[in-house]
Backbone as CSV, one residue per row, in Angstrom:
resi,resn,N_x,N_y,N_z,CA_x,CA_y,CA_z,C_x,C_y,C_z
1,MET,10.774,-9.564,10.217,9.870,-8.975,9.085,9.967,-9.835,7.698
2,LYS,8.415,-10.177,7.454,8.200,-10.511,6.164,8.606,-10.155,4.802
3,PRO,9.127,-11.120,3.754,10.036,-10.301,2.408,8.676,-9.071,1.691
4,ILE,7.513,-9.391,1.881,6.424,-7.961,1.664,6.782,-6.868,2.074
5,ASP,6.910,-7.243,3.484,7.543,-5.905,4.510,8.478,-5.349,4.039
6,ARG,9.648,-5.633,3.489,10.806,-5.559,3.373,10.461,-4.874,1.995
7,ILE,9.954,-5.470,0.773,9.885,-4.722,-0.090,8.939,-3.519,-0.156
8,ASP,7.888,-3.185,0.804,7.121,-2.210,1.128,8.247,-1.650,1.630
9,VAL,8.591,-1.414,2.620,9.695,-0.618,2.856,10.515,0.155,1.984
10,ALA,11.057,-0.556,1.148,12.408,-0.322,-0.227,11.683,0.689,-0.752
11,ILE,10.599,0.090,-1.298,9.505,1.072,-2.339,9.532,2.316,-1.225
12,THR,9.276,2.345,-0.276,8.679,4.188,0.328,10.314,4.683,0.633
13,VAL,11.356,4.047,0.585,12.435,4.713,0.823,12.944,5.281,-0.582
14,VAL,12.994,4.084,-1.516,13.136,4.760,-3.189,12.553,6.058,-3.322
15,GLY,10.931,5.446,-3.174,10.079,6.371,-3.493,10.247,7.823,-3.190
16,VAL,10.604,7.781,-1.762,11.371,9.424,-1.134,11.989,9.851,-1.980
17,VAL,12.776,9.244,-1.682,14.306,9.857,-2.268,14.165,10.361,-3.985
18,VAL,13.815,9.191,-4.767,13.229,9.530,-6.304,12.253,10.872,-6.145
19,ALA,11.377,10.658,-5.497,10.335,12.114,-5.348,11.253,13.228,-4.795
20,VAL,11.978,12.921,-3.718,12.595,15.035,-3.677,13.709,14.892,-4.825
21,LEU,14.683,13.813,-5.384,15.335,14.272,-6.182,14.535,14.728,-7.676
22,ALA,13.188,14.272,-7.810,12.288,15.164,-9.041,12.153,16.358,-8.930
23,VAL,11.958,16.461,-7.655,11.044,18.127,-7.342,12.485,18.742,-7.282
24,ALA,13.644,18.474,-7.185,14.740,19.193,-7.523,15.473,18.965,-8.570
25,SER,15.135,18.328,-9.416,15.751,18.100,-10.698,14.915,17.596,-11.832
26,GLU,14.709,18.312,-12.599,14.075,18.163,-13.634,14.639,16.647,-14.684
27,ASP,16.155,16.466,-14.749,16.291,15.370,-15.525,15.958,14.057,-14.753
28,LEU,15.596,14.004,-13.034,15.481,12.989,-12.560,13.837,12.778,-12.636
29,ARG,13.059,13.078,-13.573,11.789,12.674,-13.291,11.014,11.927,-13.907
30,LEU,11.815,11.240,-15.068,11.616,10.137,-15.779,11.894,8.888,-14.915
31,PRO,12.569,8.590,-14.115,12.935,7.778,-12.580,11.490,7.602,-11.893
32,LEU,11.195,8.669,-11.390,10.034,9.029,-10.643,8.477,8.068,-11.516
33,VAL,8.510,8.560,-12.810,7.310,7.988,-13.395,7.560,6.340,-13.629
34,ALA,8.657,5.892,-13.981,8.772,4.466,-13.812,8.310,4.217,-12.574
35,LEU,8.675,4.450,-11.402,8.731,3.733,-10.639,7.390,3.983,-10.076
36,ALA,6.403,4.687,-10.114,5.117,4.987,-9.726,4.185,4.422,-10.475
37,CYS,4.574,4.141,-12.012,3.187,3.436,-13.000,3.860,1.919,-12.070
38,VAL,5.554,1.421,-11.825,5.174,-0.112,-11.346,4.577,-0.460,-10.056
39,ALA,4.743,0.962,-9.044,4.267,0.829,-7.953,2.817,0.396,-8.131
40,PHE,2.158,1.261,-9.058,0.614,1.416,-8.948,0.347,0.272,-9.444
41,VAL,0.695,-0.621,-10.383,0.217,-1.508,-11.244,0.394,-2.816,-9.840
42,ALA,1.906,-2.741,-9.303,1.978,-4.138,-8.475,1.001,-3.872,-7.251
43,GLY,0.743,-2.213,-7.046,-0.202,-1.955,-5.546,-1.922,-2.879,-6.054
44,ALA,-1.935,-2.722,-7.657,-3.256,-2.819,-7.877,-3.340,-4.713,-8.337
45,ALA,-2.334,-4.934,-8.225,-2.894,-6.368,-8.263,-2.630,-7.023,-7.052
46,LEU,-1.807,-6.578,-5.908,-1.361,-6.852,-4.488,-3.293,-6.543,-4.401
47,MET,-3.912,-5.434,-4.458,-5.175,-5.363,-3.818,-6.310,-6.285,-4.745
48,ALA,-6.221,-6.327,-5.680,-6.948,-7.605,-6.627,-6.943,-9.098,-5.809
49,ALA,-5.648,-9.594,-5.761,-5.750,-10.286,-4.789,-5.944,-10.780,-3.857
50,GLY,-6.008,-9.639,-2.711,-5.926,-9.464,-1.585,-7.753,-9.540,-1.494
51,VAL,-8.577,-9.023,-2.544,-9.935,-9.237,-2.310,-10.273,-10.378,-2.618
52,VAL,-9.618,-11.358,-3.895,-10.222,-12.602,-3.988,-9.839,-13.433,-2.690
53,ILE,-8.768,-13.183,-2.216,-8.006,-13.965,-0.842,-9.246,-13.639,-0.262
54,GLY,-9.735,-12.760,0.290,-10.334,-12.398,1.440,-12.268,-12.963,0.965
55,SER,-12.306,-12.670,-0.395,-14.002,-13.234,-0.929,-13.958,-14.913,0.015
56,ALA,-12.617,-15.638,-0.818,-12.701,-17.014,-0.595,-13.022,-17.490,0.673
57,ARG,-11.759,-16.238,1.832,-12.262,-16.733,3.582,-13.407,-16.420,3.712
58,SER,-13.802,-15.226,3.468,-15.216,-14.994,4.385,-16.573,-16.129,3.855
59,ARG,-16.305,-17.085,3.271,-17.471,-18.101,3.370,-17.193,-18.896,4.706
60,GLU,-15.990,-19.246,5.286,-16.048,-19.173,6.973,-15.428,-18.680,7.742
61,GLU,-14.832,-17.116,7.609,-14.688,-16.573,8.652,-15.595,-15.107,8.301
62,PHE,-15.756,-14.369,9.487,-16.509,-13.335,9.131,-15.576,-11.820,8.886
63,VAL,-15.126,-11.537,7.301,-14.118,-11.267,7.065,-14.798,-9.599,6.656
64,THR,-14.329,-8.464,7.537,-15.218,-7.526,7.072,-14.200,-6.441,6.168
65,LEU,-14.235,-5.333,5.538,-13.739,-4.544,4.624,-12.900,-3.530,5.501
66,GLY,-12.617,-3.534,6.433,-11.757,-2.473,7.223,-10.873,-3.629,8.001
67,GLY,-11.459,-4.592,7.768,-10.097,-5.410,8.516,-9.594,-6.307,6.939
68,LEU,-10.045,-6.422,6.217,-8.846,-6.970,4.922,-8.626,-5.335,4.448
69,LEU,-8.586,-4.518,4.093,-8.242,-3.676,3.315,-7.400,-2.440,4.369
70,LEU,-7.797,-2.336,5.828,-6.923,-1.202,6.284,-6.243,-1.932,7.641
71,MET,-6.930,-3.391,7.514,-5.986,-4.220,8.954,-6.061,-3.769,10.019
72,ALA,-7.775,-3.360,10.273,-8.639,-3.085,11.505,-8.994,-3.829,11.795
73,ALA,-8.909,-5.246,11.512,-9.153,-6.043,12.637,-8.332,-6.230,13.879
74,PRO,-9.172,-6.107,14.780,-8.340,-6.682,16.172,-6.870,-7.330,16.058
75,HIS,-6.859,-8.678,15.547,-6.310,-9.693,15.376,-5.112,-9.488,14.530
76,HIS,-4.834,-8.457,13.901,-3.766,-8.385,13.342,-2.568,-7.916,13.870
77,PRO,-1.387,-8.408,14.082,-0.497,-8.317,14.886,-0.039,-6.657,15.044
78,PRO,-0.182,-6.156,16.080,-0.013,-4.499,16.019,1.122,-4.213,15.395
79,ALA,2.064,-4.503,15.638,3.414,-3.984,15.301,3.904,-4.209,13.947
80,ARG,2.764,-5.100,12.696,2.834,-5.127,11.391,1.787,-4.390,10.872
81,ARG,0.144,-4.472,11.713,-0.219,-3.361,11.139,0.169,-2.052,11.409
82,ARG,0.826,-1.689,12.233,1.793,-0.423,12.630,2.573,0.422,11.723
83,LEU,3.728,-0.675,11.609,4.568,-0.697,10.228,3.688,-0.481,9.032
84,LEU,3.086,-1.045,8.517,2.320,-0.613,7.231,1.731,-0.279,6.867
85,ARG,0.756,0.599,8.571,0.373,1.809,7.807,0.882,3.180,8.017
86,VAL,2.376,3.245,8.966,2.839,4.290,8.374,3.667,4.209,7.404
87,LEU,4.170,2.878,6.963,4.826,2.910,5.416,3.482,3.856,4.289
88,ALA,2.284,3.101,4.311,1.418,3.838,3.321,1.051,4.905,3.636
89,GLY,1.330,5.788,4.933,1.218,6.689,5.171,1.993,8.021,4.345
90,VAL,3.702,7.060,4.908,4.507,8.344,4.561,4.434,8.485,2.908
91,GLN,4.494,6.999,1.731,3.927,6.866,0.911,2.920,8.384,0.238
92,SER,1.990,8.403,1.003,0.956,9.284,0.609,1.509,10.823,0.908
93,VAL,1.827,11.025,2.172,2.154,11.978,2.292,3.286,12.968,1.330
94,VAL,4.396,11.897,0.816,5.268,12.424,0.081,5.038,12.248,-1.582
95,GLY,3.982,11.737,-1.730,3.391,11.495,-2.967,2.619,12.839,-3.591
96,VAL,1.259,12.938,-2.701,0.835,14.469,-2.653,1.556,15.621,-2.481
97,GLY,2.790,15.311,-1.833,4.261,16.948,-1.319,4.374,16.925,-2.540
98,ALA,4.893,15.841,-3.162,5.998,16.048,-4.288,5.261,16.708,-5.355
99,ALA,3.350,15.849,-5.476,3.027,16.537,-7.109,2.540,17.864,-6.478
100,VAL,2.435,18.144,-5.227,1.662,19.826,-4.748,2.537,20.922,-4.786
101,SER,4.151,20.449,-4.609,5.301,21.203,-5.021,5.458,21.493,-6.893
102,ARG,5.458,20.781,-7.694,5.728,20.845,-8.724,4.211,20.253,-9.590
103,PRO,3.194,21.172,-9.641,2.190,20.885,-10.216,2.383,20.900,-11.578
104,PHE,1.681,19.727,-12.650,1.020,20.314,-14.037,2.711,19.580,-14.693
105,THR,3.338,18.816,-13.683,4.787,18.455,-14.596,4.466,16.816,-14.395
106,THR,5.296,15.997,-14.839,5.407,14.442,-14.636,5.214,14.291,-12.747
107,VAL,5.993,14.968,-12.218,6.325,14.918,-10.652,4.683,14.764,-9.997
108,ALA,3.632,14.586,-10.779,2.674,14.638,-10.238,2.381,13.030,-10.190
109,PHE,2.742,12.132,-11.146,3.074,10.639,-10.983,3.311,10.185,-9.438
110,ALA,3.270,10.639,-8.488,4.234,10.593,-7.015,3.214,10.190,-6.544
111,VAL,1.897,10.370,-6.959,0.253,10.225,-6.348,0.204,8.599,-6.430
112,LEU,0.730,8.299,-7.333,0.319,6.554,-7.352,1.127,5.806,-6.763
113,VAL,2.148,6.053,-6.175,3.015,4.949,-5.482,1.949,4.488,-3.969
114,PRO,1.277,5.454,-3.522,0.660,4.963,-2.449,-0.390,3.602,-2.600
115,MET,-0.805,3.502,-3.666,-1.035,1.982,-4.144,-0.606,0.718,-3.680
116,PHE,0.738,1.013,-4.243,1.468,-0.201,-3.487,1.162,-0.262,-1.899
117,GLY,1.519,0.893,-1.255,1.457,0.575,-0.033,-0.458,-0.098,0.486
118,LEU,-1.026,0.627,-0.122,-2.252,-0.306,0.572,-2.377,-1.501,-0.245
119,GLY,-2.368,-1.613,-1.542,-1.995,-3.384,-1.994,-1.397,-4.146,-0.963
120,VAL,-0.501,-3.593,-0.234,0.202,-4.418,0.370,-0.647,-4.987,1.885
121,MET,-1.008,-3.625,2.196,-2.466,-3.981,3.356,-3.224,-4.974,3.324
122,ALA,-4.092,-4.532,1.795,-4.672,-5.576,1.492,-4.690,-6.836,1.372
123,TRP,-3.405,-7.386,0.401,-2.908,-8.625,0.671,-2.502,-8.971,1.616
124,VAL,-1.948,-8.279,2.505,-1.135,-8.956,4.248,-2.916,-9.038,5.057
125,GLY,-4.088,-7.908,4.740,-4.863,-8.394,5.439,-5.627,-10.060,5.084
126,ALA,-5.931,-10.000,3.569,-6.554,-11.117,3.552,-5.809,-12.629,4.190
127,ARG,-4.547,-12.263,3.604,-3.741,-13.612,3.870,-3.270,-14.185,5.360
128,ASP,-2.947,-12.763,6.314,-2.267,-13.847,6.964,-3.044,-12.881,8.532
129,GLY,-4.443,-12.429,8.091,-5.318,-11.928,8.950,-6.015,-13.051,9.568
130,ASP,-6.646,-12.848,11.390,-7.064,-13.328,12.049,-8.769,-13.068,12.275
131,PHE,-9.404,-13.669,11.561,-10.670,-13.161,11.133,-11.974,-14.185,12.198
132,ASP,-12.679,-14.096,12.830,-13.943,-14.760,13.974,-14.633,-15.554,13.005
133,PRO,-14.618,-17.019,13.443,-15.391,-17.844,12.928,-16.768,-17.251,12.073
134,ARG,-17.499,-17.470,11.272,-18.751,-16.993,10.552,-19.848,-18.039,11.647
135,SER,-20.775,-17.393,12.260,-21.913,-18.403,12.773,-22.780,-17.892,11.765
136,ASP,-24.104,-18.564,12.072,-25.052,-18.491,11.566,-26.016,-17.331,11.594
137,ASP,-25.771,-16.704,13.040,-26.788,-15.521,13.339,-26.233,-14.409,12.808
138,ARG,-25.337,-14.190,12.420,-24.562,-12.892,11.512,-25.037,-12.666,10.011
């Protein structure tokens, strides 16, 4: 497992624990807000970096948006693709679930956490994805 994958797993685990605790206790909502904001900013930066790297690669390779942002290209390693998709899914379900359980409170910040998982997928897709070479007829 690569370091970025380990970080994504850690963010997911910490996010789940902090979200559950924030739903249970008002005293623990500030850590959720801090985690959500940091995860969102880091995810947005990773997403932007992935788009820039993917754009640069698109001059020589046929980079698709699905292959870049969602790792939908068939050349991505299946185990890693599955791991990153599951992590983004867990982040999304927990974030939305926490926000729905305590609407109109700071727990709603939990919906920002999945941006990290999506940003990791974009960055990994851009850096490690194996896309078909660009041909003149495409």
